[in-house]
C-alpha positions in Angstrom: 9.1 36.0 -31.3 5.4 35.9 -30.3 4.5 34.7 -33.8 7.0 31.8 -33.6 5.5 30.8 -30.2 1.9 31.0 -31.5 2.9 28.8 -34.5 4.5 26.2 -32.2 1.4 26.1 -29.9 -0.9 25.9 -33.0 1.1 23.0 -34.4 1.1 21.1 -31.1 -2.6 21.5 -30.6 -3.5 20.2 -34.0 -5.3 16.9 -33.5 -4.6 15.6 -37.0 -0.9 15.9 -36.7 1.1 12.7 -37.2 3.2 11.1 -34.5 6.6 11.9 -36.1 5.5 15.5 -36.7 4.1 15.8 -33.2 7.5 14.5 -31.8 9.3 17.2 -33.8 7.0 19.9 -32.6 7.4 18.8 -29.0 11.2 18.8 -29.3 11.2 22.2 -31.0 8.8 23.8 -28.4 10.9 22.3 -25.6 14.1 23.8 -27.1 12.3 27.1 -27.6 11.2 27.2 -23.9 14.6 26.3 -22.6 16.3 29.0 -24.7 13.6 31.6 -23.9 14.1 31.2 -20.2 17.7 32.2 -20.6 17.0 35.0 -23.1 18.3 38.5 -22.4 15.2 40.0 -24.2 12.7 41.0 -21.6 9.7 40.5 -24.0 10.8 36.9 -24.7 11.2 36.1 -21.0 7.9 37.8 -20.2 6.2 35.7 -22.9 7.6 32.3 -21.8 7.1 33.0 -18.0 3.5 34.1 -18.5 0.9 31.8 -16.8 -1.0 31.7 -20.1 1.9 30.2 -21.9 2.5 27.7 -19.2 -1.1 26.6 -19.0 -1.4 26.3 -22.8 1.5 23.8 -23.0 0.3 21.9 -19.9 -3.1 21.4 -21.4 -1.7 20.4 -24.8 0.6 17.9 -23.1 -2.2 16.3 -21.1 -4.5 16.2 -24.0 -2.0 14.6 -26.4 -0.3 12.2 -23.9 -2.4 9.1 -24.9 -1.9 9.4 -28.6 1.7 10.9 -28.8 5.0 9.3 -28.3 5.7 9.6 -24.5 9.3 10.7 -24.7 8.9 14.0 -26.5 5.8 14.8 -24.4 7.8 14.1 -21.2 10.6 16.3 -22.5 8.2 19.2 -23.0 6.6 18.5 -19.7 10.1 18.7 -18.1 10.6 22.2 -19.6 7.5 23.7 -18.1 8.0 21.8 -14.8 11.4 23.5 -14.3 9.7 26.9 -14.8 7.0 26.2 -12.2 9.5 24.7 -9.7 12.2 27.4 -10.0 10.7 30.6 -11.4 7.1 31.0 -10.3 6.3 32.1 -6.7 3.5 33.5 -4.7 0.0 33.9 -6.3 1.2 32.8 -9.8 2.6 29.6 -8.4 -0.5 28.9 -6.4 -2.8 29.6 -9.4 -0.9 27.3 -11.7 -0.8 24.6 -9.0 -4.6 24.9 -8.5 -5.0 24.5 -12.3 -2.9 21.4 -12.1 -5.0 19.9 -9.3 -8.3 20.8 -11.0 -7.1 19.1 -14.2 -5.5 16.0 -12.8 -7.5 15.0 -9.7 -10.9 14.1 -11.5 -9.2 11.3 -13.4 -7.1 10.1 -10.5 -9.8 10.1 -7.8 -13.0 9.7 -9.8 -11.8 8.1 -13.1 -13.3 11.0 -15.0 -12.2 10.9 -17.8 -10.4 7.6 -18.0 -8.6 8.7 -21.1 -6.6 11.2 -19.1 -5.8 8.8 -16.2 -2.3 7.6 -17.3 -1.2 11.1 -18.3 -2.5 12.5 -15.0 -0.5 9.9 -13.0 2.7 10.6 -14.9 2.3 14.4 -14.8 1.5 14.5 -11.1 4.5 12.2 -10.2 6.7 14.5 -12.3 5.5 17.7 -10.6 6.0 16.2 -7.1 9.4 14.7 -8.0 10.7 18.0 -9.4 9.3 20.1 -6.5 6.8 22.0 -8.7 4.3 20.7 -6.1 5.7 20.4 -2.6 4.0 17.9 -0.2 2.4 20.6 1.9 1.2 22.4 -1.1 -0.2 19.3 -2.7 -2.1 18.0 0.3 -3.6 21.5 1.0 -4.8 21.8 -2.7 -6.2 18.2 -2.6 -8.2 19.1 0.5 -9.5 22.3 -1.2 -10.5 20.3 -4.3 -12.4 17.7 -2.2 -14.3 20.4 -0.3 -15.2 22.2 -3.5 -16.4 18.9 -5.1 -18.5 17.3 -2.4 -21.2 16.6 -5.0 -18.8 14.3 -6.9 -16.7 12.0 -4.7 -18.5 11.0 -1.5 -20.8 8.5 -3.2 -17.8 6.6 -4.5 -16.6 5.9 -1.0 -19.9 5.0 0.7 -18.7 1.5 1.4 -15.3 2.5 2.6 -16.0 4.2 5.9 -13.7 1.8 7.7 -10.9 2.4 5.3 -11.3 6.2 5.6 -11.8 6.2 9.4 -9.0 7.9 11.3 -9.9 6.0 14.5 -12.5 8.6 15.6 -16.2 7.8 16.3 -18.9 8.8 13.9 -18.8 8.8 10.1 -15.4 8.9 8.3 -16.3 12.2 6.7 -19.0 14.8 7.0 -19.2 16.9 3.9 -22.0 19.1 5.3 -19.6 20.4 8.0 -17.5 22.1 5.4 -14.3 20.9 7.0 -11.8 18.2 6.2 -8.5 17.4 7.8 -5.3 17.2 5.8 -4.9 13.6 7.1 -8.3 12.5 5.8 -7.9 14.4 2.5 -4.6 12.5 1.9 -6.2 9.1 2.7 -9.2 9.9 0.4 -6.7 10.7 -2.4 -4.7 7.5 -1.9 -7.9 5.4 -1.8 -9.2 7.0 -4.9 -5.9 6.5 -6.6 -5.8 2.8 -5.8 -9.4 2.2 -6.8 -8.9 3.8 -10.2 -5.6 2.1 -10.9 -6.4 -1.5 -10.0 -5.6 -2.8 -13.5 -2.1 -3.7 -14.5 -1.9 -1.0 -17.2 -2.1 1.8 -14.6 -0.6 0.0 -11.7 3.0 0.9 -12.3 2.3 4.6 -12.8 0.1 4.6 -9.7 2.8 2.8 -7.6 5.4 5.3 -8.8 3.2 8.3 -7.9 2.4 7.0 -4.4 6.0 6.1 -3.7 7.3 9.5 -4.8 4.7 11.3 -2.7 5.6 9.3 0.4 9.3 9.8 -0.3 8.8 13.6 -0.5 6.5 13.7 2.6 8.8 11.6 4.8 11.2 14.5 5.7 8.4 16.7 7.0 5.8 14.3 8.3 5.7 12.2 11.5 6.0 8.4 11.0 2.5 8.0 12.4 0.9 10.4 10.0 2.8 9.1 7.0 1.7 5.5 7.6 -1.9 6.6 8.4 -2.1 8.0 4.9 -1.5 4.7 3.1 -1.6 1.6 5.2 -5.3 1.0 5.4 -6.1 1.8 1.7 -3.2 -0.4 0.6 -4.4 -3.2 2.9 -7.8 -2.9 1.3 -6.3 -3.1 -2.2 -4.3 -6.2 -1.4 -7.3 -8.0 0.1 -9.5 -7.1 -2.9 -6.8 -8.3 -5.4 -5.8 -11.6 -4.0 -5.6 -13.2 -7.4 -2.9 -10.7 -8.4 -1.3 -10.4 -5.0 2.2 -10.9 -6.3 1.8 -8.0 -8.6 0.4 -5.8 -5.8 3.4 -6.9 -3.6 5.9 -5.8 -6.3 4.3 -2.5 -7.4 3.0 -1.3 -4.0 4.2 -3.2 -0.9 7.9 -3.4 -1.7 8.4 0.4 -2.6 6.1 1.5 0.3 7.7 -0.7 2.9 11.2 0.4 1.7 10.3 4.1 2.0 8.3 3.7 5.3 9.6 0.9 7.6 7.3 2.2 10.4 4.4 1.8 8.0 5.5 -1.8 7.4 5.1 -2.5 11.1 1.7 -0.8 11.2 0.6 -2.8 8.1 1.5 -6.1 9.9 -0.5 -5.0 13.0 -3.6 -4.8 10.8 -3.2 -8.5 10.0 -3.4 -11.7 12.2 0.3 -11.8 13.2 -0.4 -12.9 16.8 -2.6 -15.8 15.6 0.2 -16.9 13.2 2.8 -16.8 16.0 0.5 -19.0 18.2 0.0 -21.4 15.3 -3.7 -20.8 15.2 -4.8 -19.8 11.7 -8.6 -20.2 12.2 -9.6 -16.9 13.6 -9.2 -14.7 10.4 -10.1 -15.0 6.7 -7.7 -16.9 4.5 -7.1 -13.8 2.4 -5.7 -11.9 5.5 -3.1 -14.7 6.0 -2.2 -14.6 2.3 -1.6 -10.8 2.5 0.3 -11.3 5.8 2.6 -13.9 4.2 3.2 -11.7 1.1 4.1 -8.7 3.4 6.5 -10.8 5.5 8.1 -12.1 2.3 8.6 -8.5 1.1 9.8 -7.5 4.5 12.4 -10.3 4.5 13.5 -9.3 1.0 14.3 -5.7 2.1 15.7 -6.7 5.5 12.8 -5.6 7.6 12.2 -9.2 8.7 14.9 -11.6 9.9 15.0 -15.3 10.0 14.7 -15.5 13.8 11.5 -13.5 13.9 10.0 -13.8 10.4 
């Protein structure tokens, strides 16, 4: 059985394999994993539940995502996601989750490497959606990654102190202190995600990931903390992408307002609503009014704004 497994892994990891052959190998490996998890043979179950087997398939999927057909890769990803979500606990689960964060976060937050960005977005959304990464686990691991990589990310956000500020005096973050709150870690992740995915090719996957994360966090996070995580970074993104504001509205504002109605109100409060109601549109940049109108339009569409107050 081990020989069959090694043969499948070798075939999957062969760079020169054709797309049809790769799809067949993905389907065969997925079927093997699904069957092995139900096997009555202890050796087979031990093989397929080993962290080494899990990590080997994860790494292959991530490496091959860009040049393989997405459907077979996603099928294979689903097989190992079920194992992590339902079978691994304790230290093994934590070790695998740490490996996931270490592999995916550099592309999502730093854009390094860009070739893995789309796969990283799709994979992380899958792990969160399938509960292989619970919200509390995810935020804690992101915070740990940021603290371990203070030589890599702060320079990217030197001009974003206002966006990252949590309303406290002083700098938004102090890497020298060796401490970072979960709230700030979450906002840094969201900002990095939005910066790296500003083009349309990545926008849909980024919107899906952020919406899924908020949806999962909603049940165990206060409305104030949930909105604090995304409102200011998304406002920044909207203002910096005025020429594609309709696209930003569809891929970000609508799903996020739908999930977090409280966040919608907070979002409006960051814009010149009062000036608009007074009929004076001279005390704020035109871009802010454009974002405000776009937000109100989305709010009306999803029944958060009514005719008598919109």
